[in-house]
C-alpha positions as CSV (number, residue, x, y, z in Angstrom):
1,X,133.5,171.7,65.0
2,X,129.9,172.1,66.3
3,X,130.0,168.5,67.6
4,X,133.0,169.2,69.8
5,X,131.3,172.4,71.0
6,X,128.3,170.5,72.3
7,X,130.4,167.8,73.9
8,X,132.4,170.4,75.8
9,X,129.3,172.3,76.8
10,X,127.6,169.3,78.3
11,X,130.8,167.8,79.8
12,X,131.7,170.9,81.7
13,X,128.1,171.1,83.1
14,X,128.2,167.5,84.2
15,X,131.6,167.8,85.8
16,X,130.6,171.0,87.6
17,X,127.5,169.3,89.0
18,X,129.5,166.4,90.5
19,X,132.3,168.7,91.8
20,X,129.7,170.8,93.7
21,X,128.6,167.8,95.7
22,X,132.1,166.5,96.6
23,X,132.7,169.2,99.2
24,X,129.6,168.1,101.2
25,X,130.7,164.5,101.0
26,X,134.2,165.2,102.3
27,X,132.9,167.5,105.0
28,X,130.5,164.9,106.4
29,X,133.1,162.1,106.1
30,X,135.6,164.3,108.1
31,X,133.1,165.1,110.8
32,X,132.1,161.4,111.2
33,X,135.8,160.4,111.6
34,X,136.4,162.2,114.9
35,X,134.9,161.4,118.3
36,X,134.8,164.9,119.9
37,X,135.5,168.6,119.3
38,X,133.2,168.7,116.2
39,X,132.8,172.4,116.5
40,X,136.5,173.3,116.3
41,X,137.1,170.6,113.7
42,X,134.4,172.0,111.5
43,X,136.5,175.1,110.9
44,X,139.2,173.2,109.2
45,X,137.1,171.9,106.3
46,X,135.5,175.3,106.2
47,X,138.9,176.7,105.3
48,X,138.7,174.4,102.2
49,X,136.3,177.0,100.7
50,X,139.1,179.5,100.7
51,X,141.4,176.8,99.3
52,X,139.0,176.3,96.5
53,X,139.1,179.9,95.6
54,X,142.9,179.9,95.7
55,X,143.2,176.9,93.4
56,X,141.3,178.8,90.7
57,X,143.7,181.7,91.0
58,X,146.7,179.3,90.8
59,X,145.2,177.6,87.7
60,X,144.9,181.0,86.1
61,X,148.4,182.0,87.0
62,X,150.0,178.7,85.9
63,X,147.9,178.9,82.7
64,X,149.3,182.4,82.0
65,X,152.9,181.2,82.6
66,X,152.8,177.7,81.0
67,X,149.6,177.3,79.2
68,X,146.1,176.3,80.3
69,X,146.6,172.6,79.8
70,X,149.5,172.7,82.3
71,X,147.6,174.9,84.6
72,X,144.6,172.5,84.7
73,X,147.0,169.8,85.8
74,X,146.8,171.2,89.3
75,X,143.3,169.8,89.4
76,X,144.8,166.3,89.4
77,X,146.5,167.1,92.6
78,X,143.4,168.4,94.3
79,X,141.2,165.5,93.0
80,X,143.8,163.0,94.1
81,X,143.7,164.4,97.6
82,X,139.9,164.1,97.7
83,X,140.2,160.5,96.5
84,X,142.7,159.7,99.2
85,X,140.3,161.0,101.8
86,X,137.7,158.7,100.6
87,X,140.0,155.7,100.8
88,X,141.8,156.4,104.1
89,X,139.1,158.0,106.3
90,X,137.8,155.7,109.0
91,X,134.3,156.9,109.9
92,X,133.1,156.1,113.4
93,X,129.5,155.6,112.2
94,X,128.8,152.9,109.6
95,X,125.9,153.7,107.3
96,X,123.7,151.1,105.7
97,X,124.2,150.6,102.0
98,X,122.3,148.8,99.3
99,X,124.8,146.0,99.5
100,X,123.9,145.1,103.1
101,X,122.2,141.6,103.0
102,X,120.4,142.2,106.3
103,X,116.9,143.5,105.8
């Protein structure tokens, strides 16, 4: 039982660390995907903060109705949406990566 406790403790910490960074990545990717009106467009991802708070409430509500495992299934939808942004966004600026052969 103690082994599972430590695995859960460290796993939740690691997942929380990586989830905290994903908002900044999506925000910068969204701003680099439009040519003008950056100021007004910045408010749209800013509303995602409110959405993040609402998702937690929805998970709690679904967890009370159906069980926590079914409530946590809502995270698959939100993470799937973030994954789709990463695949389908077309940034206007191309950054250099470690895989660029030109030095």
